[in-house]
N, C-alpha and C positions, 0 to 999 in steps of 0.2 A: 503494499499499499505505499502511497505517497498523497504528503500533503502539501496542501499551497500554502506557499510564506511569502508574506509581502516584507522587504526590505525598505525601509521607510529612511529618505536620506533628506536633510535641510538643506532644499535650493537645489536639489538635484533630480532627477527622473525617478518616478517610482516603478521598480521593477519586477514585476509578479513571475516567482517561476517554480515549477515543481522540484521538491526536495525529494532526491530518491537514498536509499538507504544503502547504497553499493559503494563497497569499499575503495573503490577507484575514485568517487568522487562524492563521496558524503557532505550533505551542507546541515548549516543549524536548524535546530526545532526549539521550541521553547521548553519543550518535556526537559525534564532531569534527569540524565543519568549517572547512576553509581561509576565514579572514576575505578578507574582497574588495570593496573599494567600486571604481563604476565613472563616470565623469567625469560621467555625468548626476546621479550622485547626488550629487556634490562640489556640481554648480551648483545644485541643490535645495537643498542644507544651505545654501548662501551665501542663496539667497533666502529661506529659512527665518530664519535670523538677521537678516537687513534687518527683517525682520517683528516681531522682539525687538527690537531697535535702537528702530523706530518707536515702540513701545510704550513702552519706556522713556521716550523723549523727553517723551511725555504726560504721563507720571508727572513725571517733573525739574523741566521746562520751566517748565509753570504753577505749579508750588513753589514755584519760585523768582523766579519774576516778580508773585508777590502783590501783592507791598507798590506796586509798581509800576502793577498795574490798579486795584489800589483808589484810589490816590489821583488816576489819570485818570477814573475813570467812578463814584467812589465819592462820599465815604466810603458805606459799606455794609456791617451788622454783619453781613451774610451774605455775604462776600467768599469767607470758608474753605472755603462750600461749591462752589465752584469744583473745588477739591481734595478734599472729602471725595464728592462726587457720583461722583467717579472711582471711590472706593472700593467705593460703595456696589453700583454697576452691576456692576465687574468681577468683585467676590467674588461674583455671583449667576453670572453667565455665565460664568464660566470651567469650571463644572463643568458647566452644562447644554449649551453648546455641543461638551465632551468627550463627554458620552456620546451626542447625536445626531450627533456626526463619525463616532462608533463603529460608529453602528447606518445611516447612511446617507451615508458616507465623508466626507474632509476638506476635498479640493481648496475647493467654492464655501464652506465656511464660514471656509476661512482666506481669500479672496480677498473676500469680505464683510467681515469685518471689518478688511480692511485698505480697503476703500473707505468704511464708513463713519466709522472715522479720518481721514483724507482728507476728508471734507466735515465733521469737529469741526473739523480745523483751519481750516479755510475760514470756520465759523461765529465760533470766537475771536478771529481774525484783524480781523474786521468788526466786533467787537462796539463795541455801545454802549449796552450798560448793563450791571452788575452778574448780572443775571438771565441777559442773554444769553450770558453765559460762564458760569456754571452749567449752561445747556444745552450748552454744547460738552463742559465737562466729563463730564456724563452721555451725552454720545455718545462721548466717547474713551473711559469706561469701557464702554459696549459694544461700540465694536471692541476694545479691549484683551484683553476676555476673550477674544473669539475668537484674537486674534495671541497671546495665552502659551499656546495649545495647540500653539504650534512645538515646545515642550521635550516633548510625545507626538511629535509628527510627525518630531523629527530621531530620536530615540532607535528608533521602528521601519524605520530606512531604513537602520541601521549595524548591522555585528555585533552581537550580542548581548554579548559579551566586551569591545565598545569604549563601551559606552555612559555610563560613568560619563566616559572620557576627551572623548567627545563633548560631552557636556554641558558641560565643564569648558571645551574650545574652543570651544563656543557663546558661553558668559557672556564668554569674553575678545574675544568680535569685537563685544561691545557696546562696548566701548572708543569704539565712534562715540557714541552716545549716554550712555554715563558723561562724555563732555564738554561733554557739554548745558548745565550751569550757565554755565560760562564763555564757552562761544557765547553764549548768551543775554546774558548780562551783560555782554561786546565788542559788541554790536548795541546794548541798551540804551546805552552810553558812546559809541560811536562812529557812530550812525547818527540820522536824524531818524525813522527810523520806531519809534524805542523798542519796547516790550514788544512790539509789532505785529511787529516784525520777524524776532522769534524764532518768532513762529505761522506767518509764512510760510514762516520757514527747514524750519520740520517741514511744511509742506504741499508744497513740493517735494520735499522727502525722499520722504514717503507716496507721492505721486505717481507718483516715478519708480521705487519699489520695488515700487509694486502691478503693475507694466508687467513688473518683473523675473521676480516671482511667478509673476504669470497664462503667462508663456513657460516655465517651468523647473521649476513644480513640478505632476507629474500623478501621484499614489497612486492605489492602486484604488478604479476606479469604483464607483458602484452593483451595475452588474451584476458585477463580482468579488467583489467582498464578498458577493453575497448569492444565488451561482450556487449553491451546495449547495440552501439553501432555495425557491429562485425566488419568492422573497416578492417583492410589487409594493413601491411606494410608500406606496400607497394603503393594503396592507396592514398596514402598519409605522406607518402615523400612526394607524393605529386600535387597535394592540397599546400606544401609547406610555403612559408614567404621569404623566397628568394630576395625578391625584390629589398624585402625591409632587413634582412640579414647582409644584404651588401651595405644599405646606405650605414646600417647602424656597425658594421665591422671596420668599414670605410672611414666612415665618421669619428668612432674614436680612436681608430691609430694612427689617424692624419693631425686629425687635434691633439693627442699627447705625442706625438712625434715633434709637432710644431712646438709645445711648452716645454720639452727637455731641450730640445736645441739651442732655445735661446738663451743668451748668456753666455752656454756652455761652448757649443761647435761655431755655432753662428750668431753676432750681435741679432740686439731684440729687433730694431729697425731690418733686416735682412727681411729679402724675400725668402731666403729658405725656411725662414722663420714662420714672415705674415701668411705666406701662400699656406700651407699646410694646417695653420691654425683656421683662416676665412675658409676653407675649402671642407674643412672635418666639420665646422659649428654649422656651413650651409648644407653637408650631410644630414646631418641631424636634425636641421630643422625641416626637411625635407621628409627624414623619417615620422617626424611628426604627421604630418599632412597627408603622406601615404598610408600611414596606420588609421587614419580617421575617417581617409574618404573613399581609401580601395574597395574594393568589395571580398573579402578574406575570410578562407574557413578558420583557418588557424595563423592570425596575426602573431608574430614575433612580438608585436609589443600590444596587447588588447586595449582597446582604447578606451574601454568599459572599466577599467581598473584605475584610469586618468580621469575620468568622471567624477571620482571621488577624492576632489579638492583637498578637503580637510584629514578626511582617514586615509587618506595615501599618496598625494602629490605633494603636502606640504610636510609629511614624515620622509620623504624622499630627500628634499632639502634639508632636514633636519640631518640625512645621516651624509649628506656631501659635505654640509659644514664641520660635521665630526670626522668626517675623511679627512680635512686638511688639517684639524690639530693633529690626529692619531699617529698618521703615516709620517707628517711631516714629523712629528717628534721623533720617530725611530730612528730620523737622520741627525736631526739637528743637535737632538741630545748629547749623545757620543761624540759629537764635535766638540760642542760646546764643552762639556768635563773634562774631553782631552785635552781642550786648549787652555783651559781657567785650573783646573784643580789637579790633575792625575801625570802621575809622570809616567816613564816608559814602563813600566811594571805591566805586562797581560793579564796578570790577576786582576791588579788594582781597576785596570779599565774595564773588565767583564764585569766586575762587582759595583762599577757605576753606570754602567750598559742596562744592570738588573733593576734598575730603579723604575722605568716604565714598565717592564713588566711588572714589577712588586705591586704598583697600581692598578694592572687590570688584573691581578689577583684579587685582592684587595675589594674591585668592582664585581668581581662573579661575585662573592660572599654579598656584596650587600644586593645585587639582584637576586640571587635565590633566596636570602632569606629574608627583603624586607621589601626591596621593589614589586616582586612576585604576590606580596602579602596585601600591602597598598592599596592597590586600583589606584584610582585619577592619574592615569597616567600621563595625562597631557600636562598636569600639573607636578608629576616628575621629572618632565624633560624638561618645563622650564626653569625648577628648581636647578637641577643640572648645569646645565647652560650657563643663568646668572652664574653661580658659583665656580666653575671652570676660567667663566671668561675673567674674573675677578681675578684667580690664582694666576691668568698669564698677565695681567696687570703687576702682579707680584713677581713675576720672571724678570718683567724688562727692569726691575733695579738692583739684579744680581751684579755683584763686582767680583774682582778678581779675590775679595778677604771673605766672600759670602758665602761659600760653602757651608755654613749650618744653615743658611736660609735656603740654599737651592735644592739641597736632599727630600729634605720633607716636602717644601714645596714644589716640585718636581713626580713625587710620587702622588700627591693628593689629587695634583692635577689629571693624571693618568686614570686615579681612582673616578673621578669626577666623568671623564669622557668615557669610558666604557659603558656605562648604563644605559645612555640613552640609545648606545648603536645598540645596544641587547635587549631593550625596552622595546627599538625602532621592529625589530624580527618578527618580535610576539603582535605587535598591533600591525603592520602588512598583512601578515598570515591570517588575521581572525576579519580584515575589511576587506576580505572578497567575497563574494557570493559563491562562486563555485570553488570548491579545495582543490582542482585537479589545476586550478593557476596557481598554486602555493610557490612550484619552482621558478616563474618567472617574476613573482610578486619580489621571494625574498633576494632571489638574483638581483633585479635592480638594486636592492639596497646593497650587496656589494659592489657593484660597480658604481655606483653612485661615491661610497665610500671610495673606493680608488681613484676614481678620478679627483674628486676635492684632496686625496691625497697628493697628487700627482700634480697639479697645477698649484698646491702650496706647497710644493717642496720646490717646483722651478723660481716661484714667489721669493719664499724664504731663503733660498741658497744664493737670487742673484743679490737678493738683499746683504747677506751676510758678506759674500765675497765682494762686492762693490766696496761696504763700509770699512771693512776692512784694511784695502788697498787704498782707499780716501784717508786713512784714519791712521795707518805707519806712517807714513813721513813723519808726520806731525807729534807723532809722540814717541818716534827715535830721538827726534831732535831735539824734543824737551828732554829727554831722559839722559841723553850723555852730552848733557852742558855742565860743562866744571870739569869732566875727562882728559880734558886735551888729545881729544882723538883728530887726527886731521881731516880736514872737510873731503881733502881729495879720495878717502877712504868711505866717503859717505854711502857712494851708490852701490858699493860690493856689500858693506854694512847692511844696505835695507834688503839684498835680495839674500841676504844670511838669515837677516831677521825672517822673513818671508815664511821660511823653510824652520827654521829656530833647531836647528839640531847641530850638534856638538863641530859633526863633519863638516857642515856649513859653514859655521864661525871661524873654523879652524884654516879657512882659506881665505880668510879675510888679513888685507896686509895691515900690520900693527897694532893688531887685536890685544887685549888684556881682558883679566877676569871680571875685572870693572864693570867694564864695557859690555861683556859678553851676556853679566847679571842684569845691567840697564836695560838691555836691546830683549833680551828674556820679557821685563815686565812690560814693554813697551808691546810687544807681542801680544800678550795678557789683556792688556788694555786695550788694545784696539780691537781684538776681536770681543770683550765686552759690552763697548760701545757698539759693536755690528751686532750683535745678539738683542742688545735691548733694542736698537730699533725696531728690529724683527718680530720681539712679543708685543710692539705698539702695533703694529700692523695687523697683527694675529688678532685682536682687542675688535677690529672692526668686526672681523669675520666671526667673533662669539657673539657680536652684535645681534649679526643677521638670523643667527643659528637660534638664539632668544626670540627673537620676532617671530620666525618660522613655529616654533616649541609652541608657541603663543596660540597660532592658528590652527594647530591638532586637534583631533577631538578623542576622550577615552574610548579605550575599549569596551561595547556595548556589553551589559551585564547579561543578556540575555543571548550571547557566544562564548560566555564561560561555561561551559555545560561539562558532564562529565563523558560526552564522546569523543570520540576518534576519528581523524579525516580516514585513516585508511587502517586494515588489520594486515600484516604480516604474514604472507602465502602458508609459512609452518606454523603458524600460528594459530588458525582459524579453529583447528577440533584440541586445543591447549586448554585444560579446564583448571591447572594450577595457576593460582592468580597470587600477585604481591600488592599488598595493600600497602 
């Protein structure tokens, strides 16, 4: 039997549809169902959490070992593309993978992503050039795009009322990957394998949990998902939105290429930067018109989702702004801490790099124990974004002697940036009428986070680099006053101070220890001022996040039921339950 359900939408069209009880696309009704989870669901949840850990490792470990990779295989000016390529590929694949899995089923897409990332670890561990390491980053990005689909997978197998809690505990289980930086630095410091050992660590992790995933995760099959329409795979392949796929992939890649080329490979006013940004933006605009007006059976970007402005579109804006802060912090903080506070010791660097992951772990506790209980998701978003924006303002005041201020501030900032992202996953998944759209809904959240992170990283990196370059000459001149250093040696001293290594200073004619100490302090002061300016700019994006959060809507209480969207194929006859 099916019951008519009417979804009321303020300011939006009223849509009436029949709600089926089929596992492939269960929708919500008002009847309360006692929530329950079986042991097989728990095992599948753990397997999916392992894939999230694997995905995070491919983000954190390469980014924390970049300098060591470049030192051995370079120097190469393109070494940052080892991580940039990850973002480029993952941003596109996350949404595409989610949509394809909505249509064809999730199991083999998850397994494919896990296997691809496993191959990426081998390519990286055996890398003989920066180009090969970039290829590893590309492979990681493709695999991770499928693996992040785990956020959608875990939400559809738990009771709807527990989704926010499930996302919280899911993120909490990522503590293994959040310790990735310190593990990587420990391997570098204590073994002869160096950074390659960190890649082999990822390889073992990916390989083992691929096997676990294979034997525990059995979501609805293609046959189950399409038992009502009886469509074949060939029919569905013919009905896919290939134009939308081209516009989305082309637009994202070109836009991100332009953003990442700016200020690095080419000047910001160069045609090499402006052209891909403009063309990419136009392709994404064209995608919007195509999705809205073309007659499509399976649009890549279902327009019905974006019509829910407050429950869906504004939440994506929050995800974009959150990505601008979270992903960019993972790039900026290691650089800032190394410039201002740490020495060359790898373990010390690793401990400082763990500050942001530590905040993420705290955020997972908050989401599971508090956010999932409170409700009022809109006001939670507003509160978190206000606090994080204020803390970013505090970060702008950090100087070379403010380590005691920097450490707790960066941890708490990280702890306030993550909960809005996790809340957004639950809000988006429960804002859709048809739960068969959960892959693209949650996938878009991932895409918007990565797009925001890429844009912010490009902006912030440019501000830091330009600020440091403009500050250094003045700071060095001021620092060496009265030290009787010859003016003819200042150009060489500036060049050495920009690198700030013992070897660079020893190459400067007439150098003394007092001059080295003064130049080293000038190096720190120059970076402190540059990072201060960067955080001041970030406050503006925090303001946008606050405004967007205030326009979202709470999850409806009628959606927080004990029903699950799907039942695992190997769980349909299982009577043993965990309450």
